[in-house]
C-alpha positions as CSV (number, residue, x, y, z in Angstrom):
1,X,16.9,-22.6,124.1
2,X,17.3,-20.2,121.3
3,X,19.4,-17.0,121.4
4,X,17.6,-14.2,121.4
5,X,18.2,-12.1,118.1
6,X,18.7,-9.0,120.4
7,X,21.9,-10.8,121.3
8,X,22.9,-12.3,118.0
9,X,20.5,-15.2,117.4
10,X,17.9,-15.8,114.4
11,X,15.1,-13.8,114.7
12,X,11.6,-15.7,114.8
13,X,10.8,-13.6,112.0
14,X,11.9,-11.9,108.8
15,X,8.9,-11.4,106.7
16,X,6.9,-8.4,106.7
17,X,3.3,-8.9,108.1
18,X,0.6,-7.0,105.9
19,X,0.9,-3.4,105.0
20,X,-1.8,-1.0,106.0
21,X,-3.8,0.7,104.0
22,X,-5.3,-2.5,102.3
23,X,-6.5,-1.7,98.7
24,X,-6.9,-3.5,95.1
25,X,-8.4,-2.2,91.9
26,X,-11.6,-1.1,93.3
27,X,-10.5,2.2,94.8
28,X,-8.4,2.6,91.4
29,X,-11.7,2.2,89.5
30,X,-14.0,4.5,92.0
31,X,-11.2,7.0,92.1
32,X,-10.9,7.2,88.4
33,X,-14.8,7.5,87.8
34,X,-14.7,10.8,90.2
35,X,-11.9,12.1,88.1
36,X,-14.0,11.1,85.0
37,X,-17.2,12.8,86.3
38,X,-16.3,16.2,86.9
39,X,-17.7,16.2,90.3
40,X,-14.8,16.1,92.1
41,X,-17.1,18.2,95.2
42,X,-20.3,16.5,96.4
43,X,-22.3,19.6,96.4
44,X,-24.1,21.0,93.3
45,X,-23.4,24.8,92.7
46,X,-26.5,26.9,92.2
47,X,-28.9,28.9,93.3
48,X,-30.6,26.3,95.1
49,X,-29.0,23.2,96.8
50,X,-29.6,19.9,97.4
51,X,-27.0,18.4,99.4
52,X,-27.7,14.8,97.8
53,X,-28.6,15.6,94.1
54,X,-26.6,14.6,91.4
55,X,-25.2,17.1,89.2
56,X,-24.4,16.4,85.6
57,X,-22.3,13.2,85.7
58,X,-22.1,10.6,88.4
59,X,-23.8,10.9,91.5
60,X,-22.3,11.7,94.8
61,X,-19.8,9.2,96.0
62,X,-19.5,11.1,99.7
63,X,-23.4,10.6,99.7
64,X,-23.8,7.0,98.6
65,X,-20.7,6.2,101.1
66,X,-22.3,8.1,104.4
67,X,-25.8,6.2,103.6
68,X,-24.3,3.0,103.3
69,X,-21.8,3.1,105.9
70,X,-24.4,4.5,108.1
71,X,-26.5,1.2,107.7
72,X,-23.7,-1.0,108.3
73,X,-23.6,0.7,111.6
74,X,-27.2,0.6,112.1
75,X,-27.9,4.1,112.2
76,X,-30.3,6.0,110.2
77,X,-27.9,8.6,109.0
78,X,-24.3,9.5,108.7
79,X,-22.7,12.7,108.0
80,X,-19.5,12.7,106.2
81,X,-16.9,15.1,107.5
82,X,-13.1,16.3,107.2
83,X,-11.6,14.2,110.3
84,X,-12.8,12.6,113.4
85,X,-11.6,15.2,115.2
86,X,-14.2,17.7,112.9
87,X,-16.6,15.0,113.8
88,X,-16.2,15.7,117.4
89,X,-16.6,19.1,117.1
90,X,-19.5,19.1,115.4
91,X,-21.9,16.5,117.0
92,X,-20.8,18.0,120.1
93,X,-22.2,21.8,119.2
94,X,-25.3,20.0,117.0
95,X,-26.0,18.5,120.7
96,X,-26.0,22.1,122.1
97,X,-22.7,22.0,124.1
98,X,-20.8,25.3,123.9
99,X,-19.3,27.9,126.4
100,X,-19.4,27.1,130.3
101,X,-20.4,23.6,129.4
102,X,-18.5,20.4,131.0
103,X,-17.9,17.0,128.9
104,X,-16.7,13.9,130.5
105,X,-14.2,12.1,128.7
106,X,-11.7,9.3,129.8
107,X,-8.1,10.2,130.0
108,X,-6.9,6.7,127.9
109,X,-7.7,8.0,124.3
110,X,-6.6,10.2,121.8
111,X,-5.9,13.9,122.4
112,X,-8.9,14.8,120.2
113,X,-11.7,13.5,122.5
114,X,-10.3,15.9,125.0
115,X,-9.6,18.8,122.7
116,X,-12.9,18.8,120.9
117,X,-15.0,20.2,124.0
118,X,-12.2,23.1,124.5
119,X,-12.4,23.9,120.6
120,X,-16.1,24.9,121.0
121,X,-15.8,26.8,124.4
122,X,-16.6,23.6,126.9
123,X,-14.2,22.0,129.4
124,X,-13.2,18.2,129.2
125,X,-13.5,16.8,132.4
126,X,-11.8,13.5,132.8
127,X,-13.1,10.3,134.7
128,X,-10.7,7.3,134.9
129,X,-11.4,3.7,132.9
130,X,-12.0,0.2,134.0
131,X,-8.5,-1.7,134.0
132,X,-10.2,-4.8,132.5
133,X,-11.3,-3.1,129.5
134,X,-9.8,0.1,129.1
135,X,-13.2,1.8,128.4
136,X,-14.6,4.6,131.1
137,X,-15.8,3.5,134.2
138,X,-19.3,4.1,134.6
139,X,-18.8,4.7,138.2
140,X,-16.3,7.1,138.2
141,X,-18.1,9.0,135.1
142,X,-21.5,9.5,137.6
143,X,-18.8,10.7,140.4
144,X,-17.6,13.1,137.9
145,X,-21.0,14.9,137.2
146,X,-21.8,18.5,137.9
147,X,-24.6,21.0,137.3
148,X,-22.6,22.3,134.6
149,X,-22.3,18.7,132.9
150,X,-23.8,18.7,129.4
151,X,-22.5,15.6,127.4
152,X,-20.4,12.7,127.8
153,X,-18.0,10.8,125.4
154,X,-17.5,7.1,126.2
155,X,-14.6,6.1,123.8
156,X,-14.8,2.2,122.7
157,X,-11.3,1.7,122.7
158,X,-9.5,-0.4,120.4
159,X,-13.2,-1.2,119.1
160,X,-14.2,-2.9,122.2
161,X,-17.6,-1.7,123.3
162,X,-18.0,0.6,126.1
163,X,-20.2,-0.4,128.9
164,X,-23.1,1.4,127.6
165,X,-26.0,-0.4,129.3
166,X,-24.7,1.7,132.5
167,X,-23.6,4.7,130.5
168,X,-26.8,5.3,129.0
169,X,-28.4,4.8,132.4
170,X,-26.4,7.3,134.6
171,X,-26.8,10.0,131.5
172,X,-30.2,9.7,131.3
173,X,-30.8,10.2,135.1
174,X,-28.6,13.3,135.0
175,X,-30.0,14.6,131.7
176,X,-26.7,14.2,130.0
177,X,-26.1,13.5,126.1
178,X,-24.1,10.6,125.0
179,X,-21.9,10.9,122.3
180,X,-20.1,7.7,121.0
181,X,-16.1,8.0,120.3
182,X,-16.0,5.1,117.8
183,X,-12.8,6.1,115.9
184,X,-11.7,2.7,116.8
185,X,-14.9,1.0,116.5
186,X,-15.6,0.3,112.3
187,X,-17.9,-2.6,112.1
188,X,-18.2,-3.2,116.3
189,X,-21.2,-3.8,118.2
190,X,-22.7,-3.2,121.4
191,X,-25.5,-6.3,122.4
192,X,-25.8,-6.7,118.6
193,X,-26.2,-3.0,117.8
194,X,-23.7,-1.1,116.1
195,X,-21.2,1.0,117.7
196,X,-22.4,4.3,117.0
197,X,-26.3,3.7,116.6
198,X,-26.6,3.8,120.7
199,X,-26.2,7.5,122.0
200,X,-27.7,10.4,120.6
201,X,-24.6,10.3,117.8
202,X,-21.9,8.6,117.4
203,X,-18.4,9.3,115.6
204,X,-16.0,7.4,113.4
205,X,-12.4,8.4,112.0
206,X,-10.7,7.3,108.6
207,X,-7.3,8.5,109.2
208,X,-4.1,6.9,107.8
209,X,-4.2,4.1,110.7
210,X,-8.1,3.7,111.1
211,X,-9.8,-0.3,110.0
212,X,-11.1,1.8,107.1
213,X,-8.8,4.8,105.6
214,X,-9.0,7.3,102.9
215,X,-5.9,9.2,104.5
216,X,-8.2,11.3,106.3
217,X,-12.0,11.6,106.8
218,X,-14.4,11.2,109.7
219,X,-18.4,10.6,110.0
220,X,-21.0,11.3,112.2
221,X,-23.8,8.6,112.8
222,X,-27.5,9.3,114.6
223,X,-31.1,8.6,114.5
224,X,-32.0,12.0,114.9
225,X,-33.3,13.8,111.8
226,X,-33.0,16.9,113.4
227,X,-29.6,16.4,114.9
228,X,-28.3,15.0,111.3
229,X,-29.7,18.3,109.7
230,X,-28.1,20.3,111.9
231,X,-24.7,18.6,111.3
232,X,-25.1,18.5,107.8
233,X,-25.6,22.2,107.9
234,X,-22.4,23.1,110.1
235,X,-19.8,21.1,108.1
236,X,-21.4,23.2,105.1
237,X,-20.4,26.3,106.3
238,X,-24.0,27.3,107.8
239,X,-26.1,26.5,104.8
240,X,-29.1,24.0,104.7
241,X,-29.9,21.8,101.7
242,X,-33.0,23.2,99.2
243,X,-31.9,27.1,100.3
244,X,-30.4,29.5,98.1
245,X,-26.5,29.3,98.0
246,X,-25.3,32.4,99.7
247,X,-27.7,31.8,102.5
248,X,-26.2,30.7,105.8
249,X,-28.0,30.5,109.0
250,X,-25.5,29.2,111.6
251,X,-21.9,29.8,112.5
252,X,-20.6,26.7,111.1
253,X,-16.7,24.9,109.6
254,X,-15.9,24.0,105.8
255,X,-15.5,20.4,107.4
256,X,-16.5,18.5,104.1
257,X,-15.4,15.3,102.8
258,X,-14.0,15.4,98.9
259,X,-15.4,12.7,96.1
260,X,-12.6,11.0,95.7
261,X,-12.2,10.4,99.8
262,X,-15.9,9.2,99.4
263,X,-14.8,7.1,96.4
264,X,-11.8,5.7,98.4
265,X,-14.2,5.0,101.3
266,X,-17.0,3.1,99.6
267,X,-14.1,0.3,98.1
268,X,-12.8,0.1,101.9
269,X,-16.5,-0.4,103.4
270,X,-16.9,-3.4,100.8
271,X,-13.9,-5.3,102.4
272,X,-14.8,-4.5,105.7
273,X,-16.8,-7.5,106.8
274,X,-14.3,-9.9,105.6
275,X,-11.5,-8.1,107.6
276,X,-13.2,-7.5,110.7
277,X,-14.0,-11.4,110.6
278,X,-10.5,-12.0,110.4
279,X,-9.1,-9.8,112.9
280,X,-11.6,-11.3,115.6
281,X,-10.6,-14.8,114.7
282,X,-6.7,-13.6,114.5
283,X,-7.5,-11.7,117.8
284,X,-9.1,-15.1,119.7
285,X,-6.2,-17.4,118.3
286,X,-3.5,-15.2,119.9
287,X,-5.7,-14.7,123.1
288,X,-6.0,-18.6,123.5
289,X,-2.5,-19.1,122.7
290,X,-0.8,-16.2,125.0
291,X,-2.8,-16.5,128.0
292,X,-0.7,-19.4,129.6
293,X,2.6,-16.9,129.5
294,X,3.3,-15.6,132.7
295,X,2.7,-12.0,132.8
296,X,0.7,-11.4,129.8
297,X,-2.9,-11.2,129.5
298,X,-6.0,-9.5,127.1
299,X,-8.6,-6.9,127.9
300,X,-11.5,-9.0,128.6
301,X,-14.4,-8.9,126.3
302,X,-18.0,-8.6,128.4
303,X,-20.9,-10.3,127.2
304,X,-22.1,-6.8,126.2
305,X,-19.3,-6.4,123.5
306,X,-20.9,-8.7,120.9
307,X,-18.6,-7.4,118.3
308,X,-15.1,-6.3,118.8
309,X,-13.5,-4.4,115.6
310,X,-9.8,-4.9,117.1
311,X,-8.2,-1.4,115.8
312,X,-5.9,-2.6,118.4
313,X,-4.9,-5.9,120.0
314,X,-4.4,-5.0,123.5
315,X,-2.0,-6.8,125.9
316,X,-1.5,-5.9,130.0
317,X,2.1,-6.5,130.5
318,X,3.3,-7.2,134.4
319,X,6.7,-6.9,134.5
320,X,7.4,-8.8,137.7
321,X,5.1,-12.0,136.7
322,X,7.4,-11.7,133.5
323,X,10.3,-11.4,134.3
324,X,11.5,-8.5,132.3
325,X,10.7,-4.6,132.2
326,X,8.2,-3.5,129.3
327,X,11.1,-2.0,127.4
328,X,13.1,-4.9,127.8
329,X,10.0,-7.3,126.7
330,X,8.9,-4.7,123.8
331,X,13.0,-4.7,122.5
332,X,13.4,-8.0,122.7
333,X,9.9,-8.5,120.3
334,X,11.2,-6.1,117.9
335,X,14.6,-7.6,117.5
336,X,12.3,-10.9,116.8
337,X,10.6,-9.1,113.9
338,X,7.5,-8.3,115.9
339,X,6.4,-4.5,115.4
340,X,4.5,-4.0,119.1
341,X,4.2,-0.8,120.3
342,X,4.2,0.7,124.1
343,X,0.6,2.7,123.5
344,X,0.0,6.0,125.1
345,X,3.0,7.5,127.0
346,X,0.9,9.1,129.7
347,X,-2.6,9.8,130.5
348,X,-4.1,12.7,128.5
349,X,-3.9,15.4,131.4
350,X,-0.3,15.0,131.6
351,X,0.2,16.9,128.0
352,X,1.6,20.3,128.3
353,X,-1.6,22.0,127.0
354,X,-4.0,20.4,129.9
355,X,-1.3,22.2,132.0
356,X,-1.8,25.4,130.7
357,X,-3.8,27.6,133.4
358,X,-5.3,29.5,130.3
359,X,-7.3,26.6,129.3
360,X,-9.0,25.8,132.8
361,X,-8.6,22.2,133.4
362,X,-6.1,22.0,135.9
363,X,-4.5,18.7,134.5
364,X,-2.8,18.3,137.6
365,X,-5.6,17.2,139.8
366,X,-6.5,13.9,137.7
367,X,-3.3,12.1,138.7
368,X,-4.8,10.8,141.9
369,X,-8.3,10.8,140.3
370,X,-7.3,8.7,137.4
371,X,-5.1,5.6,139.0
372,X,-6.2,3.0,136.3
373,X,-5.4,5.4,133.5
374,X,-2.0,5.8,134.7
375,X,-1.2,2.1,135.2
376,X,-2.3,1.5,131.7
377,X,0.1,3.7,130.7
378,X,2.7,1.6,132.6
379,X,1.6,-1.9,131.4
380,X,0.5,-1.7,128.1
381,X,1.5,-3.2,124.9
382,X,0.0,-2.7,121.2
383,X,-0.2,-4.9,118.2
384,X,-1.6,-2.9,115.2
385,X,-4.8,-4.1,113.3
386,X,-3.0,-4.9,110.3
387,X,-1.0,-8.0,111.7
388,X,-4.4,-9.4,112.5
389,X,-4.6,-9.5,108.6
390,X,-2.4,-12.3,108.8
391,X,-2.7,-15.7,108.7
392,X,-2.5,-18.3,111.6
393,X,1.4,-18.9,110.7
394,X,1.7,-15.0,111.3
395,X,0.0,-15.6,114.6
396,X,2.0,-18.1,115.5
397,X,5.4,-16.1,114.8
398,X,4.0,-13.6,117.4
399,X,3.2,-16.4,120.0
400,X,6.6,-17.6,119.3
401,X,8.1,-14.6,119.5
402,X,6.6,-13.7,123.1
403,X,7.6,-17.5,124.3
404,X,11.0,-16.7,123.5
405,X,11.8,-13.8,125.0
406,X,10.2,-15.0,128.2
407,X,12.4,-18.4,127.9
408,X,15.1,-16.3,127.5
409,X,14.9,-13.6,130.3
410,X,18.2,-14.5,131.7
411,X,20.0,-13.5,128.8
412,X,18.9,-9.8,129.7
413,X,20.2,-10.0,132.9
414,X,23.6,-11.5,131.4
415,X,23.8,-8.9,129.1
416,X,23.3,-6.3,131.9
417,X,25.8,-7.8,134.2
418,X,28.3,-7.8,131.0
419,X,27.7,-4.2,130.7
420,X,27.6,-2.9,134.6
């Protein structure tokens, strides 16, 4: 047996995995087109405003990008904005959510899914996840509904489609709007339909870690023309296309995306299909190669999840079966040259902000209500999507490193005895 790198042996891997962001001359060329056009902002200055009209010079990169991205996801309309967080706020407001309303969210996700309701005066209500998928449990969702519930935000966690059939049916029975959090789900599908095109609206993020990125950015998708117009107005200071410049129809934000970001995202979108296919193939290979190692399992992919975008490759780690603690496993893999992550340190409701009585969330009560989320935080191991952009030999290095750490369990015991 090879000695673990952690204890002086040779690591499995010394070369880096693919870097992120991935880019080439297209990002440079499209960004330079914006510089030379003099159109650094999407909108046309003037007495009457047309959001998509070309000003002197080049047409809007943002307008082109949002239309193309919406088409890729199977939605009629796309509204680009400053971030995924902004997209959540705008979409909720456009759906009529406001002060006194409740929005049901999962506790195993990024904080913005729960803070967006708070920022528009509503209250997030946490419901537990399904341990097989780490997505919202439809049964727990229905149990969390009250007369104040106005919307639900299922998260397609790691790019795996949530159980939208069940969620949509429950929401319809109770008159609740469904807003898909598709921040991980660029190129993902449910029953062959693009994620973000299934509920009343969907939201995407283009923050630095996402499968497409311009450093920051977000986008709302919808098939509802009226909703799209309201979202457009809200990210644009309450203006309306075709109306006088300083005429504002509703309280809105300045949540616009820049033309430079639109240019970068157009280039990112062009390589998304190939990258998504590569991620799926490598994830399938890892799943097949790791399944025989005790204590290691992948999330399930139900039949309805027809296209996993694999923003993350998520492993369940069961310490007793594997023979090490998760901390030892992570430390061992990192020493072997595999950059693994432990995922969320705790469920969302354990964050100090949700324990503040002033917010009215009462985070403490959810520990008993969300045991699966609590368990996921203890047992999860993440691999970033950039690792899945490598080749099969890169995937074999991951497999070899996991196997090596498993075979060397006694080395950890020996090291512990030496320091006792």
